[in-house]
C-alpha positions in Angstrom: -0.2 0.0 -0.1 1.2 3.6 -0.8 3.6 4.7 2.2 2.4 2.2 4.3 -1.1 3.6 4.9 -3.8 1.1 5.8 -7.4 1.5 4.5 -6.4 2.9 1.2 -7.4 0.3 -1.1 -9.6 0.3 -4.6 -10.8 -3.2 -4.9 -13.1 -4.1 -8.3 -14.3 -6.5 -10.0 -14.0 -6.5 -13.9 -16.1 -7.9 -16.6 -14.6 -7.3 -20.3 -13.7 -9.5 -23.2 -11.0 -11.0 -21.3 -13.7 -12.6 -18.9 -14.2 -11.6 -15.0 -11.5 -10.9 -12.8 -10.5 -9.2 -9.5 -8.3 -6.4 -9.2 -6.8 -4.2 -6.6 -5.0 -1.1 -6.2 -3.1 0.5 -3.1 -3.0 4.2 -4.1 -2.0 6.7 -6.4 -3.4 7.4 -9.9 -4.4 4.8 -12.0 -5.7 5.0 -15.7 -8.2 2.8 -17.3 -8.3 2.4 -21.0 -7.4 -0.2 -24.1 -3.8 0.8 -24.2 -1.6 -2.3 -23.1 0.6 0.1 -21.1 -2.2 1.3 -18.8 -2.6 0.3 -15.5 -6.3 -1.1 -15.6 -6.3 -2.4 -19.5 -9.7 -3.1 -20.4 -10.3 -5.5 -23.8 -13.2 -4.0 -25.5 -13.5 -2.2 -28.9 -15.5 0.6 -27.6 -13.5 1.7 -24.4 -11.0 4.4 -25.7 -7.2 4.0 -25.4 -7.2 6.4 -22.6 -10.8 6.1 -21.2 -11.0 6.9 -17.4 -8.7 7.7 -14.2 -9.0 6.5 -10.8 -7.7 8.9 -8.2 -7.2 8.5 -4.4 -8.0 11.8 -2.5 -7.7 12.6 1.0 -11.7 11.8 1.4 -11.8 8.5 -0.8 -11.4 7.2 -4.4 -12.7 9.0 -7.1 -13.1 8.2 -11.1 -13.2 10.6 -13.9 -13.7 10.4 -17.6 -11.0 11.8 -19.4 -12.7 12.6 -22.6 -13.3 9.4 -23.9 -14.9 8.8 -27.2 -18.1 6.4 -26.0 -18.3 7.6 -22.4 -18.9 6.4 -19.1 -21.6 5.6 -17.0 -21.9 5.5 -13.1 -24.9 3.3 -11.6 -26.4 4.2 -15.0 -26.0 8.1 -15.4 -23.6 9.1 -18.1 -20.7 11.0 -16.6 -19.8 14.3 -17.9 -16.1 14.5 -19.1 -13.4 16.0 -16.3 -16.6 15.4 -13.6 -14.9 13.2 -10.8 -17.4 11.3 -9.0 -16.5 9.5 -5.7 -16.9 5.8 -5.3 -18.6 3.8 -3.0 -18.7 -0.2 -2.2 -21.5 -1.4 -4.8 -21.2 1.1 -7.5 -21.4 0.0 -10.8 -19.1 1.7 -13.4 -19.9 1.1 -17.2 -16.7 2.3 -19.8 -17.6 1.0 -23.1 -18.9 -2.5 -22.9 -16.8 -3.2 -19.9 -18.1 -3.2 -16.4 -16.5 -2.7 -13.3 -18.1 -3.5 -9.7 -16.6 -1.5 -6.8 -16.0 -4.3 -3.9 -14.2 -2.0 -1.4 -12.9 1.8 -1.9 -11.6 3.1 1.4 -10.3 6.6 2.1 -6.9 7.3 3.6 -6.7 8.4 7.0 -4.4 11.7 6.5 -5.7 15.0 6.4 -4.8 17.5 3.5 -2.0 19.9 4.0 -2.7 23.4 4.9 -2.2 25.9 2.5 1.2 28.2 3.1 0.7 31.2 4.6 0.1 34.3 2.5 -2.5 32.4 0.2 -5.7 33.4 -0.6 -7.4 30.7 1.3 -9.2 29.4 -1.7 -9.5 25.6 -1.7 -6.6 23.6 -3.6 -7.4 23.3 -7.2 -8.1 20.2 -8.8 -5.7 18.4 -11.1 -7.5 19.6 -14.3 -7.4 23.3 -13.0 -4.5 23.5 -11.3 -2.3 22.7 -14.7 -4.3 25.1 -17.1 -4.7 28.3 -14.9 -6.4 31.2 -16.6 -3.9 33.1 -19.0 -2.5 35.9 -17.7 -0.9 39.0 -20.2 2.8 37.9 -20.7 3.8 41.8 -19.8 1.4 41.4 -16.7 3.1 38.2 -15.4 6.7 39.3 -16.2 6.6 43.2 -14.9 3.2 43.7 -13.3 4.2 41.4 -10.0 6.7 41.4 -7.5 7.9 38.3 -8.7 10.3 36.8 -11.2 12.5 39.3 -12.9 13.0 39.5 -16.6 15.9 37.7 -16.9 14.5 34.1 -17.0 16.6 31.5 -15.2 18.0 28.6 -17.4 16.5 25.1 -16.8 19.3 23.3 -14.3 20.4 20.3 -15.4 19.4 17.1 -14.4 21.6 14.8 -12.6 21.3 11.2 -11.7 17.8 11.5 -12.0 15.5 8.5 -14.0 13.5 9.3 -16.9 10.1 9.5 -15.0 10.4 13.3 -13.9 7.5 15.8 -14.4 8.9 19.4 -14.7 6.7 22.3 -13.7 6.9 26.0 -14.7 5.5 28.6 -16.8 7.7 27.8 -19.9 5.9 25.5 -22.6 8.6 22.9 -22.4 7.4 21.9 -19.0 5.3 18.6 -18.6 3.0 20.8 -16.6 2.5 24.4 -17.4 1.6 27.0 -15.4 0.6 30.6 -16.6 1.0 32.6 -13.7 3.5 35.4 -13.0 4.5 34.2 -9.4 5.6 30.8 -11.3 9.0 30.4 -12.4 9.8 29.7 -16.0 11.2 26.3 -14.8 9.9 26.1 -10.9 10.2 22.5 -9.7 10.6 19.0 -10.7 9.5 15.5 -9.2 10.0 11.9 -9.3 8.1 9.0 -7.3 10.1 8.0 -4.5 9.1 6.0 -1.0 5.6 6.0 -1.9 5.2 9.8 -2.7 7.0 12.2 -5.2 10.0 13.7 -4.4 9.8 17.4 -5.2 12.8 19.6 -6.1 12.3 23.4 -6.3 14.7 24.5 -9.4 15.8 28.1 -7.7 12.5 29.7 -8.0 12.1 33.3 -7.0 8.8 32.8 -5.3 9.6 29.4 -3.6 7.8 26.0 -3.2 6.1 25.2 0.1 4.5 22.3 1.8 2.4 22.7 4.8 3.5 26.6 5.2 7.2 25.3 5.0 9.4 26.6 2.1 11.2 23.3 0.9 14.1 22.9 -1.3 14.0 19.3 -1.5 11.9 16.8 -0.2 9.5 13.8 -0.2 5.9 14.6 -0.3 2.9 12.4 0.4 0.3 12.3 -2.8 -2.1 13.5 -0.3 -0.4 17.0 -0.1 -0.9 19.9 -1.9 1.7 22.3 -3.1 1.7 25.9 -3.0 3.7 27.7 -5.6 4.6 31.1 -4.9 1.9 33.0 -2.5 -1.1 32.0 -4.7 -1.3 28.7 -6.9 -1.9 25.6 -5.4 -0.9 22.2 -7.2 -1.9 18.8 -5.7 0.8 16.6 -5.6 -1.3 13.7 -7.1 -1.7 15.7 -10.1 2.6 15.0 -10.7 1.8 11.5 -10.2 -0.8 11.8 -12.7 1.2 13.1 -15.3 3.1 10.1 -15.3 0.4 7.3 -14.9 -2.2 8.8 -17.1 0.0 11.5 -19.2 -1.1 14.8 -20.4 -4.7 16.4 -19.9 -7.5 16.4 -22.6 -6.7 20.0 -24.1 -8.1 23.2 -23.9 -10.3 22.4 -26.8 -11.3 18.9 -25.9 -12.5 20.4 -22.5 -14.6 23.3 -23.4 -14.8 24.1 -27.5 -18.2 25.8 -27.3 -16.5 28.5 -25.2 -13.6 29.1 -27.9 -14.2 31.7 -30.5 -13.5 31.1 -34.1 -10.7 32.4 -35.8 -10.9 31.4 -39.5 -12.9 29.2 -41.8 -12.8 28.4 -45.2 -15.6 27.4 -47.5 -15.4 25.3 -50.5 -11.8 26.3 -51.1 -10.0 25.5 -54.5 -7.1 26.1 -56.7 -6.6 25.2 -60.3 -2.8 26.0 -62.1 -1.6 26.0 -66.0 -3.3 26.2 -69.1 -4.9 22.8 -68.5 -6.8 24.2 -65.4 -5.5 21.3 -63.2 -7.2 21.3 -60.0 -4.5 21.1 -57.1 -7.2 21.8 -54.4 -11.0 20.9 -54.8 -13.8 22.1 -52.6 -12.1 22.1 -49.2 -13.8 23.2 -45.9 -11.5 24.1 -43.0 -12.3 25.8 -39.7 -10.2 26.6 -36.1 -11.2 27.7 -33.0 -8.9 29.3 -30.2 -6.8 26.5 -28.5 -7.8 23.7 -30.9 -4.6 22.0 -32.5 -5.4 20.9 -36.1 -3.1 18.7 -38.5 -3.4 18.6 -42.0 -1.6 15.5 -43.6 -1.4 13.7 -46.7 0.7 12.3 -49.1 3.1 13.8 -52.0 0.4 15.8 -54.4 -2.2 16.0 -52.0 -2.4 19.5 -52.1 -1.1 20.4 -48.2 1.3 22.8 -49.2 -1.4 24.8 -51.5 -4.3 24.6 -48.8 -1.3 26.1 -46.3 -0.7 29.1 -48.8 -4.1 29.9 -49.0 -4.7 30.0 -45.5 -1.6 32.1 -44.6 -2.6 34.4 -47.3 0.3 33.7 -49.7 -2.2 32.9 -52.5 -5.9 33.5 -52.9 -8.4 30.7 -53.9 -9.4 30.7 -57.0 -12.9 29.3 -55.5 -14.4 29.5 -52.3 -14.0 32.1 -49.3 -11.7 32.4 -46.5 -12.9 34.3 -43.6 -10.8 35.8 -40.7 -11.4 37.1 -37.4 -10.9 40.7 -37.1 -9.9 43.0 -34.1 -12.3 45.6 -32.5 -10.2 48.3 -34.5 -10.9 46.2 -37.7 -7.7 44.8 -38.3 -7.1 41.2 -39.5 -6.0 39.0 -36.4 -2.3 38.6 -36.3 -1.5 35.2 -38.1 1.9 33.3 -37.1 3.6 31.4 -40.0 6.5 29.0 -39.4 7.8 28.0 -42.9 9.9 24.6 -43.4 12.9 26.9 -43.6 14.1 29.2 -40.8 12.9 32.7 -40.9 15.7 34.2 -38.7 19.2 35.0 -39.4 21.9 32.4 -38.3 24.7 35.3 -38.0 23.0 37.1 -34.9 22.6 36.3 -31.3 19.1 34.6 -30.8 17.5 37.7 -28.9 19.3 40.3 -31.0 17.9 38.1 -34.2 14.4 38.2 -32.5 14.2 42.0 -31.5 15.6 43.3 -35.0 13.2 41.3 -36.9 10.0 41.7 -34.7 10.5 45.6 -34.7 9.8 45.4 -38.6 6.3 44.3 -37.3 5.6 47.0 -35.1 4.3 50.3 -35.6 6.6 53.3 -36.1 8.2 54.7 -32.8 7.4 51.4 -31.0 10.0 51.9 -28.4 13.0 49.0 -28.6 12.8 48.3 -24.7 9.1 47.0 -25.2 10.2 44.8 -27.9 13.2 43.5 -25.8 11.1 42.8 -23.0 8.7 40.8 -24.7 11.5 39.1 -26.5 12.6 37.8 -23.0 9.4 36.6 -22.0 8.8 34.6 -25.4 12.4 33.0 -25.1 11.6 32.1 -21.5 8.2 30.5 -22.6 9.5 28.6 -25.1 12.6 27.2 -23.2 15.4 29.3 -25.2 16.1 31.6 -22.3 19.4 30.4 -21.8 20.5 30.8 -25.4 19.7 34.0 -25.8 23.5 35.3 -26.6 24.1 32.0 -28.5 24.7 32.6 -32.2 21.3 31.2 -34.2 23.6 29.3 -36.2 25.0 27.4 -33.4 21.4 26.0 -32.3 20.3 22.6 -32.9 17.7 22.1 -35.4 15.1 21.8 -32.8 16.1 25.0 -31.4 16.4 27.0 -34.4 12.7 25.9 -34.9 11.5 27.1 -32.0 13.1 30.1 -32.4 11.4 30.8 -35.6 8.1 29.9 -33.7 9.3 32.8 -31.0 9.5 35.4 -33.8 5.9 34.6 -34.8 4.8 34.8 -31.1 6.3 38.2 -30.7 2.8 39.9 -31.7 0.9 37.6 -29.6 -1.0 35.8 -32.6 -4.3 34.0 -32.1 -3.8 31.4 -35.0 -0.2 29.8 -35.9 0.3 27.8 -39.4 3.4 25.8 -39.3 4.7 23.8 -42.4 6.4 20.5 -41.8 8.3 21.7 -38.6 9.7 18.3 -37.6 11.1 17.9 -41.2 14.8 17.3 -40.5 14.9 17.2 -36.7 15.8 13.9 -34.8 12.6 11.9 -33.3 13.6 13.3 -30.1 13.6 17.0 -31.3 10.6 16.7 -33.0 8.2 15.2 -30.1 9.5 18.1 -28.1 8.5 20.7 -30.4 4.7 19.0 -31.0 4.5 19.0 -27.1 5.6 22.8 -27.2 2.7 23.1 -29.8 0.4 21.1 -27.8 1.0 23.6 -24.8 0.5 26.7 -27.0 -2.8 25.5 -27.9 -4.0 24.8 -24.5 -2.8 28.6 -23.8 -5.2 29.4 -26.2 -3.6 29.6 -29.4 -5.2 28.0 -32.7 -2.5 26.0 -34.7 -2.7 24.4 -38.1 0.0 21.8 -38.6 0.9 20.8 -42.0 2.7 17.4 -41.9 3.3 13.9 -43.7 4.9 12.5 -40.3 1.8 10.8 -38.7 4.2 10.2 -35.8 3.7 14.1 -34.9 -0.1 13.8 -34.7 -0.8 11.9 -31.4 -1.3 15.4 -29.5 -3.6 17.1 -32.0 -7.3 17.9 -31.2 -8.2 17.3 -35.3 -6.7 15.3 -38.0 -7.7 16.5 -41.7 -6.7 14.1 -44.4 -6.0 15.4 -48.0 -6.2 12.9 -50.9 -4.2 13.4 -54.0 -5.7 16.1 -55.9 -6.5 18.4 -53.3 -9.8 16.6 -52.1 -10.5 16.5 -48.4 -11.4 13.1 -47.2 -11.8 13.0 -43.3 -12.1 15.6 -40.7 -12.1 14.4 -37.1 -10.2 13.3 -34.3 -7.5 10.8 -34.2 -9.8 8.0 -32.9 -12.5 8.9 -35.0 -10.0 8.4 -38.2 -8.9 4.7 -37.1 -12.7 4.0 -36.7 -13.5 5.7 -40.2 -10.6 4.3 -42.1 -10.8 1.0 -40.8 -7.1 0.6 -39.5 -5.1 1.0 -36.2 -2.3 2.5 -38.0 -3.2 5.8 -39.6 -0.1 5.2 -42.0 -2.2 2.8 -43.9 -4.5 5.6 -44.9 -1.8 6.7 -47.4 -1.9 3.2 -49.0 -6.0 3.5 -48.9 -5.9 6.9 -50.6 -3.0 6.1 -53.2 -2.8 2.5 -53.7 0.5 0.8 -54.7 0.6 -0.6 -58.1 -2.6 0.8 -58.9 -3.4 2.6 -62.4 -4.5 6.4 -62.6 -8.0 5.8 -63.1 -8.0 3.0 -60.0 -6.2 6.0 -58.0 -8.9 8.6 -58.8 -11.6 5.9 -58.3 -10.5 5.3 -54.6 -10.2 9.0 -53.7 -13.6 9.5 -54.9 -14.8 6.6 -52.9 -13.2 7.8 -49.8 -14.5 11.4 -50.6 -18.2 10.3 -51.1 -17.8 8.2 -47.6 -16.8 11.4 -45.9 -19.7 13.6 -47.3 -22.1 10.7 -46.1 -20.6 10.5 -42.5 -21.6 12.1 -39.4 -18.1 13.9 -39.2 -18.7 15.7 -42.5 -22.0 16.8 -41.0 -20.2 18.1 -38.1 -17.5 20.0 -39.6 -20.3 21.6 -41.8 -22.0 22.6 -38.7 -19.0 24.1 -37.5 -17.9 26.1 -40.7 -21.6 27.4 -40.9 -21.4 28.6 -37.2 -17.8 30.1 -37.9 -19.2 32.0 -40.8 -22.1 33.5 -39.0 -19.5 34.5 -36.5 -16.9 35.9 -38.9 -18.7 37.1 -42.0 -19.8 40.5 -39.8 -16.6 41.2 -39.3 -16.0 42.0 -43.1 -18.5 44.9 -42.7 -16.4 46.6 -39.9 -14.8 49.8 -40.7 -11.3 49.3 -41.8 -8.5 50.7 -39.4 -6.7 53.9 -40.2 -4.0 53.5 -42.9 -0.4 54.0 -41.4 1.6 57.1 -42.9 3.6 55.3 -46.0 6.4 57.8 -45.6 6.9 57.1 -41.6 6.7 53.7 -42.3 9.2 53.6 -45.1 11.6 55.3 -43.0 10.8 52.8 -39.6 11.6 49.7 -42.1 14.5 51.4 -43.6 15.8 52.2 -40.4 15.2 48.5 -39.1 16.4 46.6 -42.0 19.8 48.4 -42.3 20.5 48.3 -38.8 19.8 44.3 -38.9 21.7 44.0 -42.4 24.7 45.9 -40.6 24.9 43.8 -37.8 24.5 40.2 -40.0 27.3 41.9 -41.8 29.6 42.1 -39.1 28.5 39.1 -37.4 29.8 36.8 -40.1 33.2 37.7 -39.7 34.9 35.3 -41.9 32.8 36.3 -44.9 33.7 40.1 -44.2 37.2 39.2 -43.6 37.4 37.7 -46.9 35.4 40.3 -48.8 38.0 42.8 -47.5 41.0 40.3 -47.9 40.5 39.9 -51.6 41.6 43.6 -52.5 44.8 43.6 -51.2 45.6 40.2 -52.6 44.5 41.5 -56.4 46.4 45.0 -56.2 49.7 43.0 -55.0 49.3 40.5 -57.8 48.8 43.6 -60.2 52.0 44.9 -58.7 53.9 42.1 -59.8 52.9 42.5 -63.6 53.4 46.4 -63.6 56.1 48.8 -62.7 55.8 51.5 -60.4 56.6 54.3 -63.1 54.3 52.4 -65.4 51.8 55.3 -65.1 54.5 58.0 -65.5 56.6 56.5 -68.4 55.4 58.2 -72.0 57.2 54.9 -73.1 54.4 52.8 -71.3 51.4 54.5 -72.1 49.3 51.9 -73.8 50.5 49.5 -71.2 49.6 51.6 -68.3 45.9 51.3 -69.6 45.8 47.5 -69.0 46.6 48.1 -65.2 43.7 50.9 -65.2 41.3 48.4 -66.6 42.4 45.4 -64.4 42.0 47.7 -61.3 38.5 49.1 -62.6 37.0 45.7 -63.5 38.2 44.2 -60.3 36.2 47.0 -58.5 33.0 45.9 -60.4 33.9 42.3 -59.5 34.2 43.4 -55.6 30.8 45.0 -55.9 29.0 42.2 -57.6 30.5 39.1 -55.4 29.4 41.2 -52.5 25.6 41.1 -53.1 25.3 38.3 -55.4 24.0 36.1 -52.8 22.5 38.6 -50.1 19.0 38.3 -51.1 18.5 34.8 -52.5 20.0 33.4 -49.3 17.0 34.6 -47.2 14.2 34.4 -49.4 12.2 32.5 -46.9 12.9 35.4 -44.6 11.8 38.1 -47.3 9.0 36.0 -48.2 7.4 36.2 -44.5 8.2 39.9 -44.1 6.6 40.8 -46.9 3.7 39.4 -46.1 3.6 41.3 -42.5 4.1 44.3 -44.4 7.9 44.9 -44.8 8.1 46.9 -48.6 10.4 46.0 -51.5 11.8 49.6 -51.5 13.3 49.4 -48.0 14.3 46.2 -48.0 16.7 46.8 -51.3 17.8 50.1 -49.9 19.0 48.5 -47.0 21.0 46.1 -48.6 22.3 49.0 -51.0 23.5 51.2 -47.9 25.1 48.8 -46.2 27.0 47.2 -49.4 27.8 50.8 -50.4 29.7 51.2 -47.1 31.4 47.9 -48.0 32.3 49.0 -51.3 33.4 52.1 -50.1 35.9 50.9 -48.0 37.1 48.3 -50.5 37.8 51.4 -52.6 39.7 53.2 -50.4 42.0 50.1 -49.4 42.3 49.6 -53.2 43.1 52.9 -54.0 45.6 53.7 -51.1 47.6 50.7 -52.1 47.3 52.1 -55.8 48.7 55.5 -54.9 51.1 53.8 -52.7 52.6 51.2 -55.1 52.6 53.3 -58.6 53.4 57.1 -59.2 50.1 58.4 -60.1 49.8 61.7 -62.2 47.4 63.8 -60.9 47.8 64.4 -57.3 44.7 65.0 -55.0 42.7 65.8 -57.5 43.4 62.3 -59.4 42.6 60.7 -56.0 39.4 62.0 -55.5 38.4 61.6 -59.0 39.3 58.0 -59.0 37.9 57.2 -55.5 34.5 58.8 -57.2 34.7 56.5 -60.0 36.1 53.7 -58.3 33.4 53.7 -56.2 30.6 53.8 -58.7 31.9 50.9 -60.4 31.9 48.8 -57.2 28.1 50.3 -56.6 27.4 49.3 -60.4 28.5 45.8 -59.7 26.5 45.9 -56.2 23.3 46.7 -58.0 24.2 43.9 -60.9 25.0 41.2 -57.8 21.7 42.4 -56.0 19.5 42.0 -59.6 21.3 38.7 -60.0 20.3 37.5 -56.2 16.8 38.5 -56.5 16.2 36.8 -60.1 17.6 33.3 -58.6 16.2 31.2 -56.3 19.5 30.0 -54.2 22.9 31.1 -53.4 24.3 28.3 -55.5 22.3 29.3 -58.7 23.1 33.0 -58.2 27.1 32.2 -57.7 27.0 30.4 -61.4 25.4 33.6 -62.9 28.2 35.7 -61.4 30.8 34.6 -64.2 28.0 35.2 -66.8 28.0 38.8 -65.5 31.7 39.2 -65.3 32.7 37.8 -68.8 30.8 40.5 -70.7 33.0 42.9 -68.7 36.0 41.9 -70.1 34.5 41.3 -73.5 33.2 44.9 -73.6 34.9 46.6 -71.5 37.0 48.7 -74.1 40.3 47.5 -73.3 40.9 43.9 -74.5 39.2 45.0 -77.7 39.1 49.0 -78.5 35.7 50.3 -78.7 36.2 51.6 -82.1 36.9 47.7 -83.2 33.8 46.6 -81.7 31.5 47.3 -84.4 27.5 46.3 -82.9 29.3 45.6 -79.6 29.3 49.3 -79.0 25.8 49.0 -78.3 26.4 46.2 -75.6 29.1 48.4 -74.4 26.6 51.3 -73.0 25.5 49.0 -70.4 29.0 47.7 -69.2 30.5 49.1 -66.2 34.0 48.3 -66.6 33.9 50.5 -70.0 33.0 53.4 -68.2 35.3 53.0 -64.9 38.2 52.3 -67.5 37.4 55.5 -69.1 36.9 57.6 -66.2 40.3 56.3 -64.4 42.0 57.0 -67.7 40.8 60.5 -67.8 41.3 61.3 -64.2 45.1 59.7 -64.1 45.6 62.1 -67.7 46.4 58.9 -69.5 45.6 61.3 -72.9 48.9 62.6 -72.1 51.1 59.6 -72.6 49.5 58.3 -75.6 50.0 59.2 -79.4 46.9 60.0 -80.9 47.6 58.8 -84.3 48.9 55.2 -82.8 46.7 54.6 -79.8 43.5 52.8 -80.3 42.4 53.7 -76.8 43.0 57.5 -77.3 39.4 58.6 -77.9 38.4 56.7 -74.8 40.7 58.3 -72.4 40.6 61.8 -73.4 38.1 64.4 -72.9 35.9 65.3 -69.8 35.3 63.0 -66.9 31.8 63.6 -66.5 30.3 61.1 -69.1 31.7 58.1 -67.8 31.2 59.0 -64.0 27.5 60.0 -64.9 27.0 56.7 -66.9 28.2 54.8 -64.2 25.6 56.5 -61.7 22.9 56.0 -64.1 23.8 52.1 -64.5 23.9 51.7 -60.7 20.6 53.3 -60.2 19.2 51.3 -63.1 20.3 48.0 -61.8 19.3 48.8 -58.2 15.8 49.5 -59.7 15.9 46.4 -61.5 16.6 44.5 -58.2 13.5 46.2 -56.3 11.3 45.2 -59.2 12.6 41.6 -58.8 12.2 41.4 -55.1 8.7 42.8 -55.4 7.6 39.8 -58.0 8.8 37.7 -55.2 6.6 38.8 -52.6 3.4 36.7 -51.8 -0.1 37.7 -52.5 -0.9 40.6 -49.7 -4.1 39.9 -47.5 -7.3 41.5 -48.4 -8.4 44.6 -46.1 -12.0 43.3 -45.9 -11.6 40.4 -43.6 -12.2 37.5 -46.0 -9.9 36.2 -48.8 -12.2 35.3 -51.4 -11.9 33.7 -55.0 -14.3 34.6 -57.9 -17.3 32.2 -56.3 -17.4 29.7 -59.1 -17.8 26.9 -57.7 -16.0 23.7 -59.6 -16.9 20.4 -59.4 -20.1 18.5 -57.5 -19.1 20.4 -54.2 -20.4 19.2 -51.1 -22.7 22.2 -50.9 -23.0 25.7 -52.2 -21.5 29.1 -50.6 -23.2 29.8 -47.4 -25.6 33.2 -48.3 -23.2 35.3 -45.8 -20.2 34.5 -48.4 -21.5 36.3 -51.2 -21.5 39.5 -48.8 -17.7 39.0 -47.8 -15.6 41.5 -49.5 -13.2 40.0 -52.2 -9.6 40.5 -52.6 -6.1 38.9 -53.1 
């Protein structure tokens, strides 16, 4: 018996598919269900995997239904989920078609522990209430109480402790999450010992109390109640329940009717190509606050297409998407975490979060507020100890959590994730899904797009998409197993896309499962949910729109934020910066090997000196191009996400131009200082200033060309393969290897070649015409005359290619949200859809 206490036994007679037997238990928390691992296993198909829980409390034994599919009955009365009932000898329980008769249910003799001094005096919370306290605002929890400071502690290392440890705290990666400002991020941990639980306080600021005494580490009986800080109570039995029963039913499962709708899609469809191929067909979806929805399917099932419709990247061709709106008329913030990281690896984690989040806040938002919010979010996601770690040094799971942290900065009520566990090891994947489960329990609606069915055990709702973008199921995991007739949901893929079947047979299989779903109670329930959501969300489309932000202030705010961030990124990648700067003296020293020091001041070497000027001028174009060629495409997922939350293309490209211009200026100065040091250059100070202007503009042109290349290519590798394609014409049409007079039609191409203009400008600033014979030199006309024409040509070319980069970047931006609270297609309902658009759908304002 537990703790050696007499009279705490529960003795029941069980009658199920295995016959009749008598079982007895000595205390604690006992889970009953169909799973082989549970203490009270019942062999009956109507019993859920985790059906009910028996719990020993100070005044006796209690039973509670933990959200079973077919319910439980006590003495013929149906039990409400999460409603505990005290057991007495003679009581009869029905779980599915299994029957349990209570033979003995004696209470323990110990009295409950007294609360700690200073508590509110309220009775201890039940296990189900204590784990999910009403959420308080993050700011109030962190700064509005005399509790934990904003520098959240890191989780202490576990030493010599078995795996059956329960962690309690405010951070979402705890086993029991308590959203209260008095509770530390990692408050305590506990594990079974000597018939009770050994509770260890993890250095919490407000302490852990038992019977009014603060403890650091102590074995506590299961009947005791812990006090966390001055007002939060937690029964010790709840800690044991976490180990034996597992996580509680989700917020959505416990009280879905109380949770407002965040999004509803009616008849969503997408067609592509000239053949009008249907890749998403008449899909209905909806999500409430606190609901965790997994969208699963094989390749070609339209998961990514549906995700892009839901997050607003692409508008639906058919159907309407309704979004919740705030009282001020703005759409509710939607967080989106793509498969690729959306946070820069070159920066420390906290700085990366703050600099990126500032772009999403209104102009003038104090940085201190954003930094405080970043600390709260990082602590919430268990990343407080990594605030100063470079993002590139985090593990894959930590980087994914960092992307989630960035999306949580604006407190979104809906979070959409695309294959978040892709590339993670199984343990990291499970931790991430557990974190998402905790986020949902805190009230965030979640859409998870995945093909890995091992990641869906914690979701509330699973949606199966068949090839062709057809919705063939929407319901709970247990309902999905019954609907498809398989205990292993991975087998559903074979049912929807039979291996070895012909295309016609595969289409027939999809249609068969689609019809079965449309005729099921699951679809009727989904339709009712969608219609209810439309009734709630459609009127929001008529609300007045919020006033538009001042565009000039917004552009200035974004330019400043983007430039600061890019400057820090450039400095953060010190190895790359050293390579970019170090290549300049290498090129100049190699040129010095080839050309004598007096080559520019020697009448006999006038023509040969032009080769030196051409090499140096073309090198500056090269430096600018290589500086910029990867800078947009390497962060394409980041730009796609930021453009979707309102970052404009002009400040985005201009921030690159400003910072890279500074780099180009430094490179030009290094080259020219060495040039004027290693060679005797005519013209003195005027020549230095002139070559500085011309050299900088040449590097600027190269930089603009590099940005255009980067904006036109999807990957850095592809961009680097195009750099030679851009540089070889600089040699061919630069006017030094082949004089301009001998190019013929090539002269028209040379107009857009920066190397030609910098060659001519350098020749004129260094007075090359004085050292050439006009009758014999093929280049005399190029290096004689005013310097204004080549310098102006360089400036115009640089601005033109920079404008091209802006245009290319703008084309990459995903479709922006409509301002009306709905995203609508043309209301053309293709195919035999399950239902026509609801009447309210026609009133929604369309847009892309």
